[in-house]
DSSP file (Angstrom, degrees, kcal/mol; ACC not computed):
  #  RESIDUE AA STRUCTURE BP1 BP2  ACC     N-H-->O    O-->H-N    N-H-->O    O-->H-N    TCO  KAPPA ALPHA  PHI   PSI    X-CA   Y-CA   Z-CA
    1    1 A M              0   0    0      0, 0.0     2,-0.2     0, 0.0    25,-0.1   0.000 360.0 360.0 360.0 139.5   11.6   54.0   -6.6
    2    2 A S        -     0   0    0     24,-0.9     0, 0.0     1,-0.1     0, 0.0  -0.509 360.0-154.7 -74.4 141.6   10.6   50.5   -6.1
    3    3 A S        +     0   0    0     -2,-0.2    -1,-0.1     2,-0.1     2,-0.1   0.585  69.4  97.8 -93.8  -8.4    7.2   49.5   -4.7
    4    4 A Q  S    S-     0   0    0      1,-0.1     2,-0.3    22,-0.0    -2,-0.1  -0.325  70.9-130.2 -71.5 158.6    8.6   46.2   -3.4
    5    5 A R        -     0   0    0     -2,-0.1     3,-0.1     1,-0.1    -2,-0.1  -0.781  29.3 -94.1-108.2 154.8    9.6   45.8    0.2
    6    6 A L        -     0   0    0     -2,-0.3     2,-0.1     1,-0.1    -1,-0.1  -0.439  52.2 -99.9 -59.5 141.1   12.9   44.4    1.4
    7    7 A P        -     0   0    0      0, 0.0     2,-0.9     0, 0.0    -1,-0.1  -0.381  22.8-140.2 -67.1 138.7   12.5   40.6    2.2
    8    8 A A        +     0   0    0     -3,-0.1     2,-0.3    -2,-0.1    -2,-0.0  -0.613  61.8 109.9 -99.7  69.9   12.1   39.8    5.8
    9    9 A T        -     0   0    0     -2,-0.9     0, 0.0     2,-0.1     0, 0.0  -0.957  58.5-153.1-145.2 152.0   14.4   36.7    5.9
   10   10 A D        +     0   0    0     -2,-0.3     2,-0.5     5,-0.0     3,-0.1   0.157  61.7 122.0-105.5   6.1   17.7   35.6    7.3
   11   11 A S     >  -     0   0    0      1,-0.2     4,-2.3     2,-0.1     5,-0.2  -0.618  52.8-156.5 -75.5 120.0   18.1   33.1    4.6
   12   12 A I  H  > S+     0   0    0     -2,-0.5     4,-3.2     1,-0.2     5,-0.3   0.929  94.8  51.1 -66.5 -39.0   21.4   33.8    2.6
   13   13 A S  H  > S+     0   0    0      1,-0.2     4,-1.9     2,-0.2    -1,-0.2   0.894 111.1  45.9 -68.2 -33.3   20.0   32.0   -0.4
   14   14 A E  H  > S+     0   0    0      2,-0.2     4,-2.1     1,-0.2    -1,-0.2   0.831 115.4  46.3 -73.5 -38.2   16.8   33.9   -0.4
   15   15 A L  H  X S+     0   0    0     -4,-2.3     4,-2.4     2,-0.2     5,-0.2   0.870 111.5  52.2 -74.3 -34.6   18.6   37.3    0.1
   16   16 A A  H  X S+     0   0    0     -4,-3.2     4,-2.0    -5,-0.2    -2,-0.2   0.937 111.0  47.5 -64.2 -43.1   21.1   36.4   -2.7
   17   17 A A  H  X S+     0   0    0     -4,-1.9     4,-0.9    -5,-0.3    -2,-0.2   0.966 115.4  46.9 -60.6 -48.9   18.2   35.5   -5.1
   18   18 A F  H >< S+     0   0    0     -4,-2.1     3,-0.8     1,-0.2    -2,-0.2   0.922 114.1  44.2 -58.7 -45.0   16.5   38.8   -4.1
   19   19 A W  H >< S+     0   0    0     -4,-2.4     3,-0.6     1,-0.3    -1,-0.2   0.708 104.5  66.4 -83.8 -24.4   19.7   41.1   -4.4
   20   20 A S  H 3< S+     0   0    0     -4,-2.0    -1,-0.3    -5,-0.2    -2,-0.2   0.777 113.5  30.9 -61.5 -25.9   20.6   39.4   -7.8
   21   21 A S  T << S+     0   0    0     -4,-0.9     2,-0.3    -3,-0.8    -1,-0.2   0.229 116.6  63.5-120.6  15.4   17.6   40.8   -9.4
   22   22 A H    <   -     0   0    0     -3,-0.6     2,-0.4    -4,-0.1     3,-0.0  -0.847  69.4-130.2-130.1 163.8   17.2   44.2   -7.4
   23   23 A N    >   -     0   0    0     -2,-0.3     3,-3.0     1,-0.1     4,-0.3  -0.983  13.9-137.8-121.0 125.0   19.2   47.3   -6.9
   24   24 A I  G >  S+     0   0    0     -2,-0.4     3,-1.6     1,-0.3    -1,-0.1   0.717  99.3  66.7 -57.2 -24.8   20.0   48.6   -3.5
   25   25 A T  G >  S+     0   0    0      1,-0.3     3,-0.6     2,-0.2    -1,-0.3   0.616  89.3  64.1 -69.9 -10.0   19.3   52.1   -4.5
   26   26 A D  G <  S+     0   0    0     -3,-3.0   -24,-0.9     1,-0.2    -1,-0.3   0.584 107.8  44.0 -82.0 -11.6   15.7   51.4   -5.1
   27   27 A F  G X> S+     0   0    0     -3,-1.6     3,-2.0    -4,-0.3     4,-0.6   0.144  71.7 121.0-117.5  19.3   15.5   50.7   -1.3
   28   28 A E  G X4 S+     0   0    0     -3,-0.6     3,-1.0     1,-0.3    -1,-0.1   0.832  73.9  55.5 -63.6 -33.4   17.5   53.6    0.2
   29   29 A N  G 34 S+     0   0    0      1,-0.2    -1,-0.3    -4,-0.1    -2,-0.1   0.628 108.3  50.5 -74.1 -13.2   14.5   54.9    2.3
   30   30 A E  G <4 S+     0   0    0     -3,-2.0    -1,-0.2     2,-0.0    -2,-0.2   0.572  90.3  93.6 -96.3 -13.5   14.1   51.5    3.9
   31   31 A L    <<  -     0   0    0     -3,-1.0     2,-0.4    -4,-0.6    -3,-0.0  -0.514  61.5-147.6 -92.4 149.5   17.8   50.9    5.0
   32   32 A D        -     0   0    0     -2,-0.2     2,-0.4     0, 0.0    -2,-0.0  -0.896  20.6-114.0-114.8 143.3   19.0   51.9    8.5
   33   33 A V        -     0   0    0     -2,-0.4     2,-0.6     1,-0.0     0, 0.0  -0.676  27.6-147.7 -73.7 128.2   22.5   53.1    9.3
   34   34 A V        +     0   0    0     -2,-0.4     4,-0.1     1,-0.1    -1,-0.0  -0.863  21.4 173.6-102.3 116.0   24.4   50.6   11.5
   35   35 A K        +     0   0    0     -2,-0.6    -1,-0.1     2,-0.1     3,-0.1   0.775  56.0  73.3 -98.5 -16.6   26.8   52.2   13.9
   36   36 A E  S    S-     0   0    0      1,-0.1     2,-0.3     2,-0.0    -2,-0.0  -0.276  99.1 -78.9 -78.4 168.8   27.9   49.2   15.9
   37   37 A K        -     0   0    0      1,-0.2    -1,-0.1    -2,-0.1     3,-0.1  -0.560  37.0-168.7 -66.8 132.4   30.3   46.5   14.6
   38   38 A V  S    S+     0   0    0     -2,-0.3     2,-0.6     1,-0.2    -1,-0.2   0.857  79.2  43.6 -86.4 -43.6   28.5   44.0   12.4
   39   39 A F  S    S+     0   0    0      2,-0.0     2,-0.5     0, 0.0    -1,-0.2  -0.921  72.4 174.2-103.9 119.1   31.3   41.4   12.3
   40   40 A V        -     0   0    0     -2,-0.6     3,-0.1    -3,-0.1     2,-0.0  -0.992  32.6-116.4-127.9 129.9   32.9   40.8   15.7
   41   41 A K        -     0   0    0     -2,-0.5     2,-0.1     1,-0.1    -2,-0.0  -0.303  36.3-102.3 -62.3 146.3   35.5   38.1   16.3
   42   42 A S        -     0   0    0      1,-0.1     3,-0.3     2,-0.0     5,-0.2  -0.416  26.2-165.8 -66.7 139.4   34.5   35.3   18.6
   43   43 A S        +     0   0    0      1,-0.1    -1,-0.1    -2,-0.1    -2,-0.0  -0.008  58.8 108.7-111.2  30.8   36.1   35.5   22.1
   44   44 A N  S    S-     0   0    0      1,-0.0    -1,-0.1     0, 0.0    -2,-0.0   0.367  85.9-121.1 -89.9   0.8   35.3   31.9   23.0
   45   45 A G  S    S+     0   0    0     -3,-0.3    -2,-0.1     1,-0.1    -1,-0.0   0.363  91.1 100.4  80.8 -10.6   38.9   30.8   22.8
   46   46 A Q        +     0   0    0      2,-0.0     2,-0.2     0, 0.0    -1,-0.1   0.453  49.5 110.1 -93.1  -7.8   38.2   28.3   20.3
   47   47 A D        -     0   0    0     -5,-0.2     2,-0.4     2,-0.0    -6,-0.0  -0.468  47.0-168.5 -73.4 138.6   39.3   30.3   17.3
   48   48 A L        -     0   0    0     -2,-0.2     2,-0.6     2,-0.0    -2,-0.0  -0.994   9.6-150.7-129.1 130.1   42.6   29.0   15.5
   49   49 A V        -     0   0    0     -2,-0.4     2,-0.4     2,-0.0    -2,-0.0  -0.865  10.7-162.7 -99.1 122.7   44.5   31.0   12.9
   50   50 A L        -     0   0    0     -2,-0.6     2,-0.6     2,-0.0    -2,-0.0  -0.895  11.2-151.4-108.8 141.5   46.4   29.0   10.3
   51   51 A H        -     0   0    0     -2,-0.4     2,-0.4     6,-0.0    -2,-0.0  -0.942  26.0-173.9-111.4 102.7   49.2   30.6    8.2
   52   52 A L        -     0   0    0     -2,-0.6    -2,-0.0     1,-0.1     0, 0.0  -0.778  25.0-119.8-101.9 134.5   49.1   28.5    4.9
   53   53 A D     >  -     0   0    0     -2,-0.4     4,-2.3     1,-0.1     5,-0.2  -0.288  42.1 -97.4 -65.4 167.0   51.6   28.8    2.0
   54   54 A P  H  > S+     0   0    0      0, 0.0     4,-2.3     0, 0.0     5,-0.1   0.845 123.0  51.8 -58.0 -37.2   49.9   29.8   -1.3
   55   55 A T  H  > S+     0   0    0      2,-0.2     4,-2.4     1,-0.2     5,-0.2   0.940 112.2  44.8 -70.4 -42.0   49.7   26.2   -2.6
   56   56 A E  H  > S+     0   0    0      1,-0.2     4,-2.6     2,-0.2    -1,-0.2   0.922 112.9  51.7 -69.0 -37.2   48.0   24.8    0.6
   57   57 A A  H  X S+     0   0    0     -4,-2.3     4,-2.6     1,-0.2    -1,-0.2   0.918 111.1  48.9 -59.4 -45.6   45.6   27.9    0.6
   58   58 A F  H  X S+     0   0    0     -4,-2.3     4,-2.4     1,-0.2    -1,-0.2   0.864 108.3  51.7 -62.7 -38.1   44.8   27.1   -2.9
   59   59 A T  H  X S+     0   0    0     -4,-2.4     4,-2.1     2,-0.2    -2,-0.2   0.933 112.5  47.1 -63.1 -46.5   44.2   23.3   -2.2
   60   60 A V  H  X S+     0   0    0     -4,-2.6     4,-2.8     2,-0.2     5,-0.2   0.969 113.4  48.2 -58.7 -56.7   41.8   24.4    0.7
   61   61 A R  H  X S+     0   0    0     -4,-2.6     4,-2.9     1,-0.2    -1,-0.2   0.918 114.1  47.0 -53.0 -47.9   39.9   27.0   -1.6
   62   62 A E  H  X S+     0   0    0     -4,-2.4     4,-2.7     1,-0.2    -1,-0.2   0.902 112.2  48.6 -68.3 -41.2   39.6   24.4   -4.5
   63   63 A A  H  X S+     0   0    0     -4,-2.1     4,-1.3     2,-0.2    -1,-0.2   0.883 113.1  48.9 -69.1 -35.8   38.3   21.6   -2.2
   64   64 A A  H  X>S+     0   0    0     -4,-2.8     5,-2.3    -5,-0.2     4,-1.4   0.930 112.4  47.7 -69.4 -42.2   35.8   24.0   -0.7
   65   65 A R  H  <5S+     0   0    0     -4,-2.9     3,-0.4    -5,-0.2    -2,-0.2   0.949 110.5  51.9 -60.0 -47.3   34.6   25.2   -4.2
   66   66 A A  H  <5S+     0   0    0     -4,-2.7    -1,-0.2     1,-0.3    -2,-0.2   0.772 117.0  38.4 -64.6 -26.2   34.2   21.7   -5.4
   67   67 A K  H  <5S-     0   0    0     -4,-1.3    -1,-0.3     2,-0.2    -2,-0.2   0.613 108.2-121.9 -93.7 -11.0   32.1   20.8   -2.4
   68   68 A G  T  <5S+     0   0    0     -4,-1.4     2,-0.3    -3,-0.4    -3,-0.2   0.878  73.3 113.4  63.9  45.3   30.1   24.1   -2.2
   69   69 A I  S   <S-     0   0    0     -5,-2.3    -1,-0.3    -6,-0.1    -2,-0.2  -0.876  71.1 -91.8-134.8 165.3   31.2   24.8    1.3
   70   70 A D    >>  -     0   0    0     -2,-0.3     4,-1.6    -3,-0.1     3,-0.7  -0.390  37.1-109.4 -83.0 157.9   33.3   27.3    3.0
   71   71 A E  H 3> S+     0   0    0      1,-0.2     4,-2.0     2,-0.2     5,-0.1   0.787 115.5  56.7 -49.9 -38.5   37.1   26.9    3.7
   72   72 A A  H 3> S+     0   0    0      2,-0.2     4,-2.6     1,-0.2    -1,-0.2   0.874 103.3  52.9 -67.1 -37.6   36.7   26.5    7.3
   73   73 A T  H <> S+     0   0    0     -3,-0.7     4,-2.0     2,-0.2    -2,-0.2   0.905 107.7  54.3 -61.4 -39.6   34.3   23.5    6.9
   74   74 A V  H  X S+     0   0    0     -4,-1.6     4,-2.9     1,-0.2     5,-0.2   0.967 108.6  47.1 -61.4 -51.7   36.9   21.7    4.7
   75   75 A V  H  X S+     0   0    0     -4,-2.0     4,-2.7     1,-0.2    -1,-0.2   0.933 112.8  48.4 -57.7 -45.2   39.6   22.1    7.2
   76   76 A R  H  X S+     0   0    0     -4,-2.6     4,-2.3     2,-0.2    -1,-0.2   0.841 110.3  52.3 -65.5 -27.5   37.3   20.8   10.0
   77   77 A E  H  X S+     0   0    0     -4,-2.0     4,-2.8    -3,-0.2    -2,-0.2   0.954 110.6  47.5 -72.8 -49.6   36.2   17.9    7.9
   78   78 A W  H  X S+     0   0    0     -4,-2.9     4,-1.5     1,-0.2    -2,-0.2   0.850 111.9  50.1 -59.2 -33.4   39.8   16.9    7.2
   79   79 A I  H  X S+     0   0    0     -4,-2.7     4,-2.5    -5,-0.2    -2,-0.2   0.910 111.1  48.3 -63.0 -42.6   40.7   17.3   10.9
   80   80 A R  H  < S+     0   0    0     -4,-2.3    -2,-0.2     1,-0.2    -1,-0.2   0.911 111.6  51.0 -65.6 -40.5   37.8   15.1   11.9
   81   81 A E  H  < S+     0   0    0     -4,-2.8    -1,-0.2     1,-0.2    -2,-0.2   0.892 124.1  27.6 -65.0 -32.7   38.8   12.4    9.2
   82   82 A H  H  < S+     0   0    0     -4,-1.5    -2,-0.2    -5,-0.2    -1,-0.2   0.643  94.3  96.7-106.3 -12.4   42.5   12.3   10.4
   83   83 A A  S  < S-     0   0    0     -4,-2.5     2,-0.1    -5,-0.1     3,-0.1  -0.528  83.4-103.2 -80.6 147.7   42.6   13.2   14.1
   84   84 A P        -     0   0    0      0, 0.0     2,-0.2     0, 0.0    -1,-0.1  -0.396  44.9-106.3 -66.2 141.7   42.6   10.2   16.5
   85   85 A K        -     0   0    0      1,-0.1     3,-0.1    -2,-0.1     2,-0.0  -0.457  32.5-106.2 -71.7 143.4   39.2    9.7   18.1
   86   86 A A        -     0   0    0     -2,-0.2     2,-0.2     1,-0.1    -1,-0.1  -0.335  37.1-110.7 -61.6 138.5   38.6   10.7   21.7
   87   87 A A              0   0    0      1,-0.1    -1,-0.1    -2,-0.0     0, 0.0  -0.494 360.0 360.0 -69.9 140.7   38.4    7.8   24.1
   88   88 A G              0   0    0     -2,-0.2    -1,-0.1    -3,-0.1    -2,-0.1   0.426 360.0 360.0-134.1 360.0   34.9    7.4   25.4
């Protein structure tokens, strides 16, 4: 059993660093069972589902990997670069 405590942070990079050098079984007595849904789809009406062919999906994934960002951010960047600007 570990004498360390779980980190009290929401930082993804800090948590990733912590879990890359620790085993979750050492912290079993500090974990809580979560009964409600953790990942809930947004209901704000702004979500858009795109069906890409394998080549298109690969292109998006590779662009995201090269930039170190997620796929959705790559697609948003491309849309902002190519969409007509709103009149203001």
